C-alpha positions as CSV (number, residue, x, y, z in Angstrom):
1,X,-10.0,9.5,-9.7
2,X,-10.1,11.6,-6.6
3,X,-10.3,9.4,-3.7
4,X,-11.0,11.5,-0.2
5,X,-11.8,8.6,1.9
6,X,-10.7,9.3,6.2
7,X,-10.7,5.7,7.1
8,X,-8.0,3.6,5.1
9,X,-8.5,0.8,2.6
10,X,-7.4,-2.8,4.0
11,X,-7.5,-1.3,7.5
12,X,-6.3,-4.9,8.3
13,X,-2.7,-4.4,7.1
14,X,-2.1,-1.7,9.7
15,X,-1.0,-2.7,13.6
16,X,-1.2,0.1,16.1
17,X,0.4,-0.6,19.8
18,X,-0.3,0.8,22.8
19,X,-0.2,4.5,23.9
20,X,-0.6,5.6,20.1
21,X,-1.3,9.5,19.4
22,X,-2.1,10.4,16.3
23,X,-2.6,13.7,15.6
24,X,-5.1,16.0,12.7
25,X,-4.5,13.9,9.6
26,X,-2.3,11.6,9.5
27,X,-3.1,9.3,7.0
28,X,-2.3,5.6,6.7
29,X,-1.5,4.3,3.0
30,X,-1.5,0.6,2.7
31,X,-1.6,0.6,-1.2
32,X,-0.9,2.4,-4.5
33,X,-3.8,2.9,-7.4
34,X,-1.0,2.9,-10.8
35,X,-1.6,-0.2,-11.5
36,X,-5.1,1.7,-12.7
37,X,-3.2,4.1,-14.8
38,X,-0.7,2.0,-15.7
39,X,-3.6,-0.8,-17.0
40,X,-5.6,2.2,-18.8
41,X,-2.5,3.4,-20.9
42,X,-3.4,0.2,-23.2
43,X,0.4,-0.1,-24.0
44,X,1.4,-2.8,-22.0
45,X,1.0,-6.5,-23.0
46,X,1.2,-7.1,-18.9
47,X,-1.8,-6.2,-16.6
48,X,-0.5,-4.9,-13.9
49,X,-1.5,-5.2,-10.3
50,X,-2.0,-3.3,-7.5
51,X,1.0,-2.9,-4.8
52,X,-0.1,-3.5,-1.3
53,X,1.4,-4.0,2.0
54,X,0.9,-3.4,5.8
55,X,2.4,-1.0,8.6
56,X,3.1,-1.5,12.5
57,X,3.1,0.9,14.6
58,X,4.8,-0.2,18.0
59,X,4.4,0.9,21.5
60,X,4.6,5.1,23.1
61,X,4.5,6.4,19.8
62,X,3.3,10.1,18.4
63,X,2.5,11.4,15.2
64,X,2.5,15.1,14.1
65,X,-0.3,16.6,11.7
66,X,0.0,15.8,8.2
67,X,1.7,12.9,8.3
68,X,1.8,10.3,5.5
69,X,3.0,6.6,6.6
70,X,3.4,4.8,3.1
71,X,3.0,0.5,2.9
72,X,6.1,-1.9,4.4
73,X,7.1,0.4,7.3
74,X,7.2,-0.6,10.7
75,X,7.5,2.4,13.0
76,X,9.8,1.0,16.6
77,X,9.0,2.0,20.2
78,X,8.9,5.0,21.7
79,X,9.3,7.2,18.5
80,X,8.2,10.5,18.1
81,X,7.1,11.7,13.9
82,X,7.7,15.5,13.4
83,X,4.3,17.0,11.7
84,X,4.0,16.5,8.0
85,X,6.3,14.1,7.7
86,X,6.1,11.3,5.2
87,X,7.3,7.9,6.0
88,X,8.5,5.7,3.8
89,X,11.3,3.6,5.3
90,X,11.3,1.5,8.7
91,X,12.3,3.8,12.1
92,X,13.9,2.0,14.7
93,X,13.0,1.9,18.5
94,X,13.5,5.6,20.5
95,X,13.9,7.6,17.4
96,X,13.1,11.3,16.2
97,X,12.4,11.8,12.9
98,X,11.1,14.5,10.5
99,X,11.1,15.2,6.9
100,X,10.0,14.0,3.1
101,X,10.8,11.7,3.6
102,X,11.4,11.0,6.8
103,X,14.9,10.9,8.2
104,X,16.1,10.8,11.7
105,X,16.7,14.1,13.6
106,X,17.3,12.9,17.5
107,X,17.2,10.5,20.2
108,X,13.8,9.7,22.1
109,X,15.6,10.1,25.3
110,X,16.9,13.8,24.0
111,X,13.1,14.4,23.6
112,X,12.1,13.6,26.6
113,X,14.8,15.7,28.1
114,X,13.7,18.7,26.8
115,X,10.7,18.5,27.4
116,X,11.6,18.2,31.4
117,X,12.6,21.3,30.9
118,X,9.2,22.9,30.2
119,X,8.6,24.0,33.3
120,X,5.7,26.7,31.6
121,X,2.3,25.7,33.4
122,X,-0.3,26.4,31.2
123,X,-3.9,25.8,31.9
124,X,-5.8,24.5,28.8
125,X,-8.7,22.6,28.2
126,X,-8.2,20.8,25.6
127,X,-12.0,18.8,25.2
128,X,-13.3,22.5,25.3
129,X,-10.1,24.3,23.2
130,X,-9.6,26.4,25.3
131,X,-6.6,28.3,26.9
132,X,-7.2,30.3,30.1
133,X,-6.4,34.1,29.3
134,X,-3.3,34.6,31.8
135,X,-2.0,31.8,30.3
136,X,-2.3,33.3,26.9
137,X,-0.1,36.7,27.5
138,X,2.1,34.2,29.3
139,X,3.3,32.4,26.4
140,X,2.9,35.8,23.7
141,X,4.9,37.2,25.9
142,X,7.5,34.2,26.0
143,X,7.0,34.3,22.1
144,X,8.2,38.2,21.3
145,X,10.5,38.2,23.8
146,X,12.6,35.4,22.0
147,X,11.7,36.8,18.7
148,X,13.0,40.3,19.5
149,X,15.6,41.2,16.7
150,X,18.9,42.4,17.8
């Protein structure tokens, strides 16, 4: 069996706070289907039941692209989750997490301070997926300068 749904099953088991931003391909997984496989083996006397759980996302949360959030997880307030993470445990308030499984790598306040120092004023239009030519040139110039071999 292959499931390809985009809307999570049991969506009412997901709570999302205010000012929450989800990048592309974030998945909320409120259950697993291993019971189907176990029951299909026909060697166990007991019938296995589906494992189902809730997901709670607090306020002021950014979830990076391709992140998976598993059931029975609470994500606190003021949280950044790096792209590609798998969240299988609660995340405390004011945290930055990353990895498989996701682990705390920093504090929310430190992330905010680093972003304050981002002085580059690029002109982008997210709705049209466009960035102006001058901004492209500046970004490529900075990228290449930072990666020159010494």
